[in-house]
C-alpha positions in Angstrom: 0.0 0.0 0.0 1.5 3.3 -1.1 2.0 5.9 1.8 -0.1 9.2 1.2 0.7 12.5 2.7 -2.2 15.1 3.4 -2.3 18.7 1.5 -1.4 20.4 4.7 1.7 18.3 5.4 2.8 18.7 1.9 2.4 22.6 2.5 4.5 22.2 5.6 7.3 20.2 3.4 7.2 22.7 0.8 7.5 25.7 3.0 10.5 24.1 4.9 14.4 24.2 3.9 14.4 20.4 3.4 15.3 19.0 0.1 12.1 17.6 -1.4 10.5 17.4 -4.9 7.0 17.8 -5.8 6.1 15.8 -9.2 2.8 16.2 -11.4 2.7 12.9 -13.0 -0.4 13.9 -15.3 0.1 14.7 -19.1 1.8 18.0 -20.1 -1.5 19.5 -21.1 -3.1 18.9 -17.9 -0.3 20.5 -16.0 -0.3 23.4 -18.5 -3.9 23.8 -17.6 -3.6 23.9 -13.7 -0.8 22.8 -11.5 0.2 23.1 -7.9 2.6 26.1 -7.6 6.2 25.2 -7.7 6.0 21.6 -8.9 7.8 19.9 -11.5 5.9 18.3 -14.3 7.0 14.6 -14.8 4.2 12.5 -16.9 4.1 8.7 -15.8 5.3 8.2 -19.3 8.7 9.7 -18.5 9.3 8.8 -15.4 12.0 6.1 -16.4 13.4 8.6 -18.9 13.9 11.5 -16.6 13.6 10.6 -13.1 17.8 9.7 -12.5 18.6 13.4 -13.9 15.5 15.4 -12.1 16.0 13.4 -9.0 19.6 12.2 -8.6 19.3 11.0 -5.0 17.0 8.1 -4.5 16.5 9.0 -0.8 15.0 12.3 -1.6 11.5 12.5 -0.2 9.0 12.9 -3.4 5.4 13.6 -3.0 3.5 12.6 -6.5 0.2 13.8 -7.4 -2.4 13.7 -10.3 -6.2 14.7 -10.5 -7.5 12.5 -7.6 -7.0 9.1 -9.7 -5.0 6.2 -10.0 -2.0 7.6 -11.9 0.1 8.6 -8.9 -0.2 5.7 -7.1 0.6 3.6 -10.2 3.7 6.5 -10.6 4.7 5.8 -6.8 5.1 2.0 -7.7 7.1 2.8 -10.5 9.6 5.0 -8.6 9.8 2.4 -6.0 10.6 -0.3 -8.0 13.4 2.2 -9.1 14.7 2.3 -6.0 13.3 5.8 -4.8 12.7 5.0 -0.9 10.7 8.0 0.1 7.8 8.5 -2.3 4.2 9.5 -1.0 1.0 10.3 -2.9 -0.8 13.4 -2.3 -4.3 12.7 -0.7 -7.1 13.5 -3.0 -4.5 14.8 -5.4 -4.9 18.2 -7.3 -9.0 18.4 -6.6 -8.0 18.3 -3.0 -5.5 20.7 -3.0 -7.7 22.9 -5.1 -10.7 22.5 -2.7 -8.4 23.2 0.5 -7.6 26.7 -1.6 -3.8 26.1 -1.5 -2.1 27.9 -4.5 -2.1 26.8 -7.9 -1.0 28.2 -11.4 -1.7 27.7 -14.9 0.8 27.5 -17.6 4.2 26.0 -18.4 7.5 27.5 -16.8 5.2 29.6 -14.7 8.2 30.5 -12.2 10.6 31.6 -14.9 8.1 33.5 -16.9 6.7 35.1 -14.1 10.5 36.2 -13.0 10.7 37.9 -16.4 7.9 39.9 -16.1 8.8 40.9 -12.5 12.3 42.0 -14.0 10.4 43.8 -16.6 8.4 45.7 -14.2 11.2 46.2 -11.6 13.9 47.3 -13.7 11.8 49.2 -16.2 13.2 47.2 -19.3 12.9 49.6 -22.5 10.9 47.9 -25.5 10.7 48.4 -29.1 7.5 47.5 -31.2 7.5 45.6 -34.1 6.4 48.7 -35.8 9.2 50.4 -34.9 11.7 48.1 -36.1 10.0 47.9 -39.5 10.6 51.2 -39.7 14.0 51.2 -38.8 14.5 48.5 -41.5 12.9 50.5 -44.2 15.0 53.3 -43.5 18.2 51.0 -43.7 18.9 52.3 -40.2 21.9 51.2 -37.9 20.1 48.2 -36.3 21.2 44.9 -35.1 18.6 42.2 -34.1 20.0 39.5 -31.6 17.5 36.3 -31.7 17.7 34.9 -28.2 16.3 31.6 -29.2 17.7 28.4 -29.5 19.4 27.1 -33.2 16.4 24.8 -33.5 13.7 27.5 -33.1 15.8 30.0 -35.1 16.0 27.3 -37.7 12.5 27.4 -38.2 11.7 31.2 -39.0 12.7 34.5 -37.5 12.7 38.3 -37.7 14.1 39.1 -41.5 17.9 39.7 -41.1 18.2 38.7 -37.4 21.3 36.5 -36.1 21.0 33.9 -33.9 23.0 34.5 -30.5 21.4 32.0 -28.0 20.5 33.9 -24.7 23.5 31.9 -22.7 26.3 33.6 -25.3 25.3 37.2 -25.1 27.5 37.9 -22.4 30.2 37.0 -24.8 29.2 39.8 -27.3 29.0 42.6 -24.7 32.6 43.8 -25.6 32.0 43.9 -29.3 28.5 45.5 -28.9 30.2 48.4 -26.8 31.9 49.5 -29.9 28.7 50.2 -31.3 26.9 53.0 -29.2 25.2 54.3 -32.3 23.7 50.9 -33.3 20.0 50.3 -32.1 20.4 46.8 -30.6 17.0 44.5 -30.6 16.7 41.6 -28.5 14.1 39.0 -29.2 12.8 35.5 -28.4 9.5 33.9 -29.2 7.8 35.9 -26.8 8.8 37.7 -23.9 10.6 36.2 -21.3 14.1 35.2 -22.7 13.7 38.8 -24.6 13.3 40.4 -21.4 16.3 38.6 -19.3 18.3 39.1 -22.4 18.0 43.0 -22.5 18.2 42.9 -18.8 21.4 41.2 -18.7 22.9 43.5 -21.3 22.2 46.6 -19.5 23.5 45.1 -16.5 26.8 44.6 -18.1 26.7 48.1 -19.0 25.2 48.4 -22.5 22.5 51.4 -22.7 21.4 51.3 -26.4 19.7 47.8 -26.3 16.0 47.0 -25.9 13.7 44.3 -25.9 11.4 43.6 -29.1 7.9 43.7 -27.6 6.4 40.4 -27.6 9.3 38.5 -29.9 8.1 36.6 -32.9 4.8 36.3 -32.1 4.3 40.1 -31.6 5.8 40.7 -35.0 3.1 38.1 -36.5 0.3 39.8 -34.7 1.8 43.3 -36.5 1.1 41.6 -39.6 4.8 41.1 -40.8 6.2 38.2 -42.5 8.7 36.0 -40.7 12.1 35.1 -42.5 11.5 31.3 -43.1 14.3 28.8 -42.5 16.9 31.4 -42.5 20.5 30.1 -43.8 22.7 31.9 -41.5 24.3 29.9 -38.9 24.5 30.9 -35.0 26.7 33.8 -34.8 30.0 33.8 -32.6 31.1 36.8 -31.1 34.8 38.4 -31.8 37.9 36.5 -29.9 38.8 39.7 -28.2 35.2 40.2 -27.0 35.0 36.4 -26.1 38.2 36.9 -24.2 36.9 40.0 -22.6 33.7 38.5 -21.3 35.6 36.5 -18.0 36.8 40.0 -16.8 33.4 41.4 -17.0 32.0 38.0 -15.7 34.3 38.0 -12.6 33.3 42.0 -11.9 29.6 40.8 -11.7 30.7 38.0 -9.6 32.4 40.3 -7.1 29.5 42.8 -7.3 26.5 40.0 -6.8 29.0 37.9 -4.4 28.4 34.9 -6.4 30.4 32.2 -4.8 32.7 29.9 -6.5 33.5 26.1 -6.0 36.4 24.5 -6.9 37.1 21.7 -8.9 38.2 19.6 -6.0 35.0 20.6 -4.2 33.0 19.3 -6.8 34.6 15.8 -7.2 34.4 15.8 -3.4 30.8 16.2 -3.2 30.2 14.1 -6.5 31.9 10.9 -4.7 30.4 11.5 -1.4 27.4 9.4 -0.3 25.5 11.8 1.7 21.6 12.8 1.3 22.4 15.7 -0.6 21.8 16.7 -4.1 23.9 18.8 -6.6 22.9 19.8 -10.0 26.0 20.7 -12.4 24.8 22.4 -15.2 26.9 23.1 -18.5 25.5 26.2 -19.8 27.5 25.9 -23.0 26.2 25.1 -26.7 25.3 21.3 -27.5 28.3 21.1 -29.8 30.7 22.3 -26.8 29.0 20.2 -24.5 29.4 17.0 -27.0 33.0 17.7 -27.2 33.6 17.2 -23.4 31.8 17.8 -20.3 31.7 16.8 -16.7 30.6 13.5 -16.3 27.0 13.6 -15.5 26.5 17.3 -16.0 23.5 18.4 -17.6 23.6 20.3 -20.9 21.1 23.5 -20.6 22.3 26.3 -22.9 22.0 29.7 -20.7 18.9 31.2 -22.0 17.2 28.0 -21.5 18.3 27.3 -18.3 16.7 30.7 -17.2 13.6 30.0 -19.2 12.8 26.2 -18.1 14.3 26.1 -14.3 11.6 24.2 -13.0 11.9 21.8 -16.2 15.3 21.0 -14.8 15.3 21.5 -10.8 13.2 19.3 -9.4 14.8 18.9 -5.7 14.0 22.4 -3.9 16.9 23.6 -1.7 19.3 21.6 -3.9 23.0 22.9 -4.7 23.3 24.0 -8.3 26.7 24.4 -9.9 26.9 26.1 -13.4 29.9 25.2 -15.5 31.1 26.9 -18.7 34.3 26.9 -20.7 36.0 29.8 -18.3 33.2 31.1 -16.0 31.5 33.8 -18.0 28.6 32.2 -19.2 28.2 30.3 -15.9 28.4 33.4 -13.9 25.4 35.1 -15.8 23.1 32.1 -15.1 24.0 31.9 -11.7 23.3 35.7 -11.5 20.1 35.0 -12.8 19.0 31.9 -10.7 20.2 34.0 -7.5 18.1 36.5 -8.5 15.1 34.1 -9.1 15.4 32.7 -5.5 17.8 29.8 -5.6 20.1 30.0 -2.7 22.8 27.4 -3.0 24.0 28.5 -6.4 27.7 28.4 -7.4 30.0 28.7 -10.2 32.9 25.8 -10.8 35.9 28.2 -10.3 37.9 28.4 -13.8 35.4 26.7 -16.0 36.3 23.1 -17.8 39.7 24.2 -18.1 40.3 24.3 -14.4 38.4 21.0 -14.1 41.0 19.5 -16.5 44.1 21.1 -14.8 42.8 19.4 -11.6 42.9 15.9 -13.0 38.8 15.7 -13.7 37.8 13.5 -16.5 35.5 14.3 -19.4 32.4 12.3 -20.7 31.9 13.0 -24.8 28.8 13.0 -26.6 25.1 13.4 -25.8 24.4 12.0 -22.2 21.6 9.5 -23.4 21.3 6.8 -20.7 18.8 4.0 -21.2 15.5 4.7 -19.3 15.8 3.3 -15.8 14.5 -0.5 -15.7 14.7 -0.7 -19.6 17.5 -3.3 -19.6 15.5 -5.5 -17.3 12.0 -5.2 -18.8 13.8 -6.1 -22.2 14.5 -9.7 -21.0 10.7 -9.8 -19.8 9.0 -8.9 -23.6 8.7 -10.4 -26.8 10.1 -8.8 -29.8 9.0 -8.9 -33.6 10.6 -7.5 -36.6 9.0 -5.5 -39.5 8.2 -8.3 -41.7 6.8 -10.2 -39.1 4.3 -7.4 -38.3 3.6 -6.6 -42.0 2.4 -10.5 -41.9 0.5 -9.9 -39.0 -1.4 -7.0 -40.4 -2.0 -8.8 -43.6 -3.8 -11.5 -41.9 -5.5 -8.8 -39.5 -4.6 -10.5 -36.5 -2.8 -7.7 -34.2 -4.0 -4.5 -32.8 -1.0 -2.2 -33.3 -0.7 0.5 -30.6 1.7 3.4 -30.6 3.1 4.5 -27.3 5.2 7.4 -28.4 4.3 11.0 -27.9 1.2 12.1 -29.8 3.4 14.5 -31.9 5.8 11.6 -33.2 2.4 9.8 -33.9 0.9 12.5 -35.9 4.1 12.9 -37.9 4.5 9.0 -38.6 3.0 5.9 -37.6 2.4 2.1 -38.7 -0.4 2.1 -40.9 -3.6 1.4 -38.7 -2.1 1.9 -35.8 -3.9 3.3 -32.7 -2.2 5.9 -30.6 -2.5 5.6 -26.6 -0.5 7.6 -24.1 1.7 5.3 -21.9 1.0 7.2 -18.7 -2.6 5.7 -19.3 -2.0 2.3 -20.7 -3.1 0.2 -17.5 -6.2 2.3 -17.0 -7.7 3.1 -20.3 -6.9 0.4 -22.5 -8.9 -2.5 -20.6 -11.9 -0.5 -21.5 -11.4 0.0 -25.0 -9.6 -3.9 -25.2 -11.3 -6.0 -22.5 -10.2 -9.4 -24.2 -6.6 -10.0 -22.6 -5.8 -12.5 -25.2 -5.9 -9.9 -28.3 -2.8 -9.9 -30.2 -1.3 -6.5 -29.4 1.9 -5.0 -31.3 3.4 -1.9 -29.4 5.4 0.6 -31.1 7.1 3.9 -30.7 9.8 6.1 -32.6 12.6 3.6 -31.6 11.2 0.7 -29.0 12.2 2.3 -25.2 8.5 3.1 -24.7 7.1 -0.2 -26.1 9.0 -2.2 -24.1 8.0 -0.7 -20.6 4.4 -0.7 -22.2 4.3 -4.2 -22.8 5.7 -4.9 -19.2 2.8 -2.7 -17.9 0.7 -4.9 -20.0 2.0 -8.4 -19.2 1.4 -7.1 -15.6 -2.3 -6.7 -15.8 -3.0 -9.6 -17.7 -2.6 -9.2 -21.4 -1.1 -12.6 -22.4 -0.4 -12.0 -26.4 2.0 -8.9 -26.5 4.7 -8.0 -28.7 7.1 -5.1 -29.4 8.0 -4.1 -32.7 12.2 -4.1 -32.6 13.5 -0.8 -33.4 10.0 0.7 -33.5 8.7 3.0 -36.3 12.5 4.2 -37.4 13.2 0.4 -38.0 9.6 -0.3 -39.9 10.6 2.9 -42.3 14.3 1.8 -42.7 12.9 -1.8 -44.0 11.1 0.0 -46.4 7.3 0.0 -45.4 4.8 2.8 -45.8 3.9 5.1 -42.9 0.6 7.0 -42.1 0.5 10.5 -40.6 -2.4 12.3 -38.5 -4.3 11.9 -35.1 -7.5 10.2 -36.1 -7.1 7.0 -34.0 -6.4 8.2 -30.6 -7.7 6.2 -27.6 -7.2 8.8 -25.1 -6.9 12.8 -25.5 -3.7 13.9 -27.3 -2.7 16.5 -24.4 1.0 14.8 -24.0 2.6 17.7 -25.8 2.4 21.5 -25.3 3.8 23.7 -28.1 4.3 27.1 -28.3 1.9 29.0 -30.0 4.8 30.6 -32.0 5.0 27.3 -33.6 1.5 26.4 -34.4 -0.9 28.7 -32.8 -3.1 31.5 -34.5 -3.3 35.1 -33.8 -5.8 34.7 -31.2 -3.8 32.2 -29.4 -0.5 34.1 -29.5 -2.6 37.2 -28.1 -4.0 34.7 -25.2 -0.6 33.4 -24.6 0.9 36.8 -24.3 -1.8 38.3 -22.4 -1.1 35.3 -19.8 2.4 36.4 -19.7 1.9 40.0 -18.8 -0.7 39.2 -16.1 2.2 36.8 -14.5 3.6 39.8 -12.8 0.7 40.8 -10.6 
């Protein structure tokens, strides 16, 4: 029997200085609609994939909740099986929490976005409207537009003529930008937060001729202007001199703001210790830099994203956070903003990656893509079939094909005739749809990782003829088989993915989103 915790006791825990995490195991769309303030979104289907990095110490107290149903209990069982020893379910879930009038919020990355609006208000961050930028461009004025979004976001579309400078890299540009006092420097993102924080950061480092583009690319579209699609320009790199001077700028900021450093040897010592603490090591460089060599176990969250999505990566409250970059410039800026957001145990790796190597620290390379917890053991308990065998089954109409990847992946490509079901719901909803437990079922997803875990769950509730498509849809496609697109065959609501209105939203959705952001300061 899973232990429960009352709303009152959970509130007391959240008000304490203890190490703890509150995990919302509903789907991302449900979380977006309403959530407990300062909870971390961890849908059931992602637990095995993300829990090790979100909560790196299995002894930390975890509170899990849903809407008052059974998903939280199932999540607690999974966490216990994965070795987490202090897991409780919030009694009554979100419904009881709301009935008791405890604080809730709506939206994604609320803490960071509310912080951005507070910074905008308190520091009186200057803005420039899309209409004024358009006029300056038409006059061929001295104008520089810095797009703070990730290279992936920028690669879809941008303000015409903008160059991509991901938010964490802005500090590397300061000395170069100071040589252009007559230039109007415009900072933009998709909406508001990163533009505001980026502009505030440049102004904190001494630039006066910088302004945030009001409402970012969404504001540009709402003003009736066209975006530049798939720009060919690569992510910009600041000059060598400007990059070298960035370290001195950061050290001055560190001294003025009293941001603590931590030595490489101290990090090594903490990493090796077996106490009950938690230390997040966050590498704020680009993915390319990270892959070339990083601290073992470090998370790669480029600076702008680290600020924009703090709650997506820091699940354990009151944990220690150490930021890392090549020397210290970008790490100091990330630490500065986290301290402004209210994180207390924040430090910067002194001397950065260079000092780590000089102290004898080892480096890991490539993307840190560990297998989901429990995956290897589950592969020994499930049955695999290849693409050819599945094709034969489909021709004979002998199996139901279920895709348990994300709804976005399913919409993009799936095995013909497959149905989609979110893995977080599979034990609860599939018996309603397929009550005959002997029904042949083949599970698919983009690879086969979610399928293996789903097959284990179905075997556990009595389904007797479950197979996994080895290699998933990728293997199916590689074998020359055709796929279908669309979301016509969904067995549950496709609310597992929440896309920014800047990607797919209508103008009405963009405006609602921007209005929501602005209201967060109140």
